[in-house]
Legacy VTK file of the C-alpha trace (Angstrom):
# vtk DataFile Version 3.0
C-alpha trace
ASCII
DATASET POLYDATA
POINTS 291 float
-27.967 -8.418 152.146
-26.408 -11.766 153.116
-26.953 -15.056 152.072
-28.371 -17.547 154.372
-26.546 -20.014 156.357
-27.379 -22.866 154.342
-26.665 -20.904 150.987
-23.422 -20.241 152.273
-22.238 -23.202 153.613
-23.249 -24.564 150.291
-21.397 -21.550 148.410
-18.317 -22.491 150.537
-18.291 -26.582 150.005
-19.021 -25.638 145.907
-15.770 -23.409 146.400
-13.941 -25.365 147.894
-14.556 -28.963 145.969
-13.928 -26.779 142.872
-10.332 -25.107 143.984
-9.484 -28.476 144.638
-9.811 -29.472 140.535
-7.724 -26.446 139.238
-4.191 -27.151 138.276
-2.304 -24.110 138.082
-1.860 -24.174 134.531
-5.198 -25.035 133.771
-6.631 -22.364 130.703
-10.702 -22.053 129.921
-12.695 -20.112 127.034
-16.064 -19.052 127.804
-18.023 -18.004 124.825
-20.480 -15.078 125.263
-23.372 -13.189 123.580
-24.418 -9.956 124.186
-28.069 -8.093 122.956
-28.301 -4.195 123.828
-32.109 -3.389 123.079
-32.097 0.283 121.571
-35.340 2.578 120.615
-33.706 3.607 117.547
-36.788 6.229 117.368
-35.022 8.216 120.253
-32.252 9.325 117.684
-34.889 10.556 115.081
-34.940 13.898 116.673
-39.152 13.552 116.627
-38.926 12.627 112.675
-41.871 10.625 112.054
-40.545 7.357 110.527
-43.045 4.798 108.812
-42.767 0.730 110.673
-40.908 -0.538 107.456
-38.561 2.351 107.960
-38.199 1.177 111.433
-37.791 -2.665 110.742
-34.908 -1.764 107.918
-33.002 0.596 110.810
-33.040 -2.826 113.122
-32.197 -4.945 110.508
-29.092 -2.579 109.981
-28.231 -2.135 113.573
-28.631 -5.790 114.920
-25.131 -7.005 113.489
-23.867 -4.209 115.868
-26.397 -4.713 118.794
-25.782 -8.377 118.944
-22.303 -9.707 118.963
-20.559 -13.324 120.106
-17.179 -12.863 122.031
-14.880 -15.698 123.914
-13.271 -15.242 126.858
-10.006 -16.590 127.130
-9.102 -16.924 130.802
-6.461 -18.734 133.568
-6.129 -17.666 136.996
-4.717 -14.375 136.792
-5.054 -13.328 133.138
-7.655 -12.935 130.435
-8.220 -11.681 126.830
-12.055 -11.164 125.526
-12.653 -10.257 122.171
-15.146 -10.156 119.939
-15.583 -13.560 117.466
-15.190 -12.745 113.799
-17.142 -12.598 111.106
-18.348 -12.108 107.475
-20.394 -9.258 106.857
-22.690 -8.549 104.088
-21.701 -5.597 101.358
-22.273 -2.137 103.270
-23.703 -3.188 106.174
-21.409 -1.491 107.972
-22.194 1.931 107.042
-24.393 5.143 108.481
-24.768 4.574 111.938
-23.363 1.342 111.927
-20.365 2.429 111.094
-20.018 5.183 112.921
-21.063 3.567 116.082
-18.612 1.043 115.684
-15.967 3.576 116.521
-17.347 3.466 120.181
-16.978 -0.964 120.220
-13.577 -1.727 121.476
-11.199 -4.870 119.930
-9.261 -7.053 122.391
-9.413 -6.524 126.221
-6.563 -7.798 128.395
-7.004 -8.229 131.637
-4.377 -9.210 134.716
-6.346 -9.531 137.888
-3.119 -9.887 140.106
-0.782 -6.955 138.864
-4.463 -4.739 138.610
-3.733 -4.079 135.066
-5.940 -3.693 132.256
-4.931 -2.744 128.266
-7.607 -2.327 125.841
-7.283 -2.359 121.546
-9.098 0.860 120.702
-9.856 2.062 117.253
-11.517 5.720 117.226
-12.740 6.746 114.032
-9.675 5.396 112.230
-6.968 5.613 114.645
-5.331 2.825 116.873
-5.310 3.422 120.756
-3.911 1.138 123.192
-5.776 2.258 126.531
-3.967 0.924 129.504
-5.160 1.750 132.986
-5.637 0.316 136.488
-8.675 -2.173 137.034
-10.978 -1.250 139.234
-12.725 -2.792 141.270
-16.675 -2.937 141.710
-17.974 -2.385 145.276
-20.309 -5.764 144.774
-23.331 -6.670 147.449
-24.272 -10.355 147.531
-27.871 -10.959 147.237
-29.440 -14.414 148.187
-30.326 -15.463 144.941
-29.295 -18.469 142.685
-30.581 -19.683 139.743
-28.865 -22.424 136.873
-27.169 -21.442 133.774
-26.281 -24.465 131.084
-24.919 -26.895 134.321
-23.554 -24.109 136.469
-25.244 -23.054 139.513
-24.669 -19.262 139.911
-24.998 -16.412 142.634
-26.188 -13.325 141.970
-24.435 -9.679 143.053
-25.292 -6.500 142.409
-23.219 -2.826 142.157
-23.092 0.477 140.548
-20.516 0.859 137.935
-19.707 4.713 136.994
-19.768 5.350 133.533
-16.804 6.339 131.743
-16.513 8.274 128.885
-19.174 7.816 125.581
-20.408 4.653 126.140
-23.360 4.433 123.647
-25.221 1.299 125.704
-25.804 3.993 128.463
-27.381 6.833 126.454
-30.983 7.535 127.219
-33.759 10.076 126.323
-33.441 12.456 128.516
-37.369 12.893 129.308
-36.889 9.443 130.034
-35.766 10.579 133.584
-39.081 11.104 135.656
-37.107 13.795 137.909
-37.331 15.922 134.965
-39.880 18.776 134.411
-41.334 18.072 131.076
-42.136 21.910 130.736
-38.481 22.713 130.809
-37.792 20.135 128.559
-40.462 20.872 126.274
-38.685 25.020 126.516
-35.549 23.772 125.711
-36.005 21.372 122.690
-32.800 21.722 120.245
-32.741 20.741 115.976
-30.345 18.740 117.487
-31.186 15.157 118.418
-28.404 14.144 120.418
-29.128 17.438 122.724
-31.905 15.352 124.208
-29.642 12.180 124.977
-27.535 11.992 128.115
-25.164 9.533 129.215
-25.601 9.211 133.440
-22.741 9.159 135.504
-23.587 5.280 137.000
-25.442 2.615 136.200
-26.615 -0.620 138.233
-24.798 -3.833 137.111
-26.376 -7.486 137.781
-23.744 -10.236 137.358
-24.375 -14.071 138.205
-21.392 -15.988 139.077
-20.326 -19.460 139.469
-18.080 -20.581 142.207
-17.680 -23.962 140.203
-15.153 -22.006 138.571
-13.551 -20.365 141.719
-11.727 -17.108 139.125
-12.576 -13.838 139.839
-12.789 -13.189 135.766
-15.651 -11.870 133.811
-16.591 -10.782 130.456
-15.689 -7.023 129.480
-15.233 -4.448 132.344
-16.816 -6.972 134.714
-14.377 -9.062 137.528
-13.756 -9.482 141.289
-16.404 -12.034 142.356
-15.383 -15.708 143.997
-16.269 -17.578 140.855
-16.493 -16.904 136.660
-19.023 -14.103 135.653
-21.231 -15.977 133.449
-24.463 -13.226 132.829
-24.165 -9.272 133.196
-27.179 -7.084 132.561
-26.765 -3.513 132.347
-28.703 -0.571 131.460
-30.500 -2.449 128.150
-27.594 -4.403 127.851
-27.115 -8.448 128.788
-23.952 -10.260 128.027
-24.890 -14.120 128.601
-22.274 -17.113 128.458
-23.544 -19.788 126.193
-20.459 -22.414 126.593
-17.695 -22.803 128.505
-14.292 -25.546 127.267
-12.263 -25.827 129.984
-8.344 -27.155 129.767
-8.749 -27.315 125.885
-6.223 -29.659 124.317
-4.870 -26.754 122.147
-4.283 -23.660 124.667
-4.499 -20.359 123.359
-2.000 -17.475 123.754
-3.088 -14.896 126.197
-1.004 -12.003 124.588
-1.302 -8.189 125.936
-2.709 -6.099 123.082
0.508 -4.058 121.558
-0.601 -1.880 118.797
-1.601 1.652 118.738
-0.933 5.279 120.361
-0.908 4.358 124.244
-3.142 6.715 126.435
-4.548 6.346 129.825
-8.770 6.157 130.058
-9.047 9.193 131.132
-6.886 10.706 128.339
-9.000 8.743 125.860
-12.224 10.183 127.231
-10.730 13.502 126.331
-9.978 12.682 123.144
-13.510 11.280 122.300
-15.201 14.114 124.257
-13.517 16.675 122.107
-14.192 14.643 118.783
-17.686 13.848 119.354
-18.541 17.854 120.610
-16.431 18.943 117.116
-18.468 16.959 115.220
-21.788 18.613 116.990
-20.784 21.900 116.046
-20.156 20.589 112.560
-23.716 19.377 112.261
-25.284 22.258 113.784
-23.801 24.440 111.527
-24.659 21.983 108.338
-27.923 22.210 109.701
-28.630 26.154 109.824
-27.615 26.677 106.686
-24.076 27.293 107.672
-25.112 29.552 110.693
-24.664 28.768 114.332
-26.329 31.121 117.085
LINES 1 292
291 0 1 2 3 4 5 6 7 8 9 10 11 12 13 14 15 16 17 18 19 20 21 22 23 24 25 26 27 28 29 30 31 32 33 34 35 36 37 38 39 40 41 42 43 44 45 46 47 48 49 50 51 52 53 54 55 56 57 58 59 60 61 62 63 64 65 66 67 68 69 70 71 72 73 74 75 76 77 78 79 80 81 82 83 84 85 86 87 88 89 90 91 92 93 94 95 96 97 98 99 100 101 102 103 104 105 106 107 108 109 110 111 112 113 114 115 116 117 118 119 120 121 122 123 124 125 126 127 128 129 130 131 132 133 134 135 136 137 138 139 140 141 142 143 144 145 146 147 148 149 150 151 152 153 154 155 156 157 158 159 160 161 162 163 164 165 166 167 168 169 170 171 172 173 174 175 176 177 178 179 180 181 182 183 184 185 186 187 188 189 190 191 192 193 194 195 196 197 198 199 200 201 202 203 204 205 206 207 208 209 210 211 212 213 214 215 216 217 218 219 220 221 222 223 224 225 226 227 228 229 230 231 232 233 234 235 236 237 238 239 240 241 242 243 244 245 246 247 248 249 250 251 252 253 254 255 256 257 258 259 260 261 262 263 264 265 266 267 268 269 270 271 272 273 274 275 276 277 278 279 280 281 282 283 284 285 286 287 288 289 290
């Protein structure tokens, strides 16, 4: 959908006015909070749990599902990383500790050289994922709103889901096109057999031309303004604060430690490991015998 002539004119004026106020050596720092809503019962494989048990699980998972990040950026580069915080003893064990193997460290993006570098730890091993920065085919929508002091414009895209992205996991029964009879007949003792990760997901982004750079949090970029909010599947990333040209500037450094792999190679490594773990789980669950 195309923007109306009036809104298009406003957009052009905002971009022109904002661009003149940005020096070549400017730097900004945006603070984001992320939240992922997960129905924990879908991971229980049909086992019933009490409301108190559910509350306990949700409390243990809160620090994993709700995080704080910073995005340090200039006209060409950015580094997106999680804010450090103290955790209560033992809070990283169990599912939270397992799932933390799929969360990344600092992510570097260079929109000029189209380079992306992800610091990633997977089950205790450090990786450095180096790949080409891929753009999304953004479609501009005829909607605006306010986020803090900024006017933001809506854009929509379909994003490929790469590798094991736990944020996109859902029960197979959630797909309305699935035959319930077939699902019942193929029911497995392994709860992960009931889960699937779609190949694509819809992304809704809100960007502001008042900060005319094509950067954004996590994997997202490529719009004519800083992305302040992103929603996809059950995850929302929202900017809560922006500091422009701070007195003390941060160094935007590329991550350097870890075994260098491409995204395709890393996906292959993690997929193989997950299949190995599931195979071992099935073996233990059936008294060491696998059919």
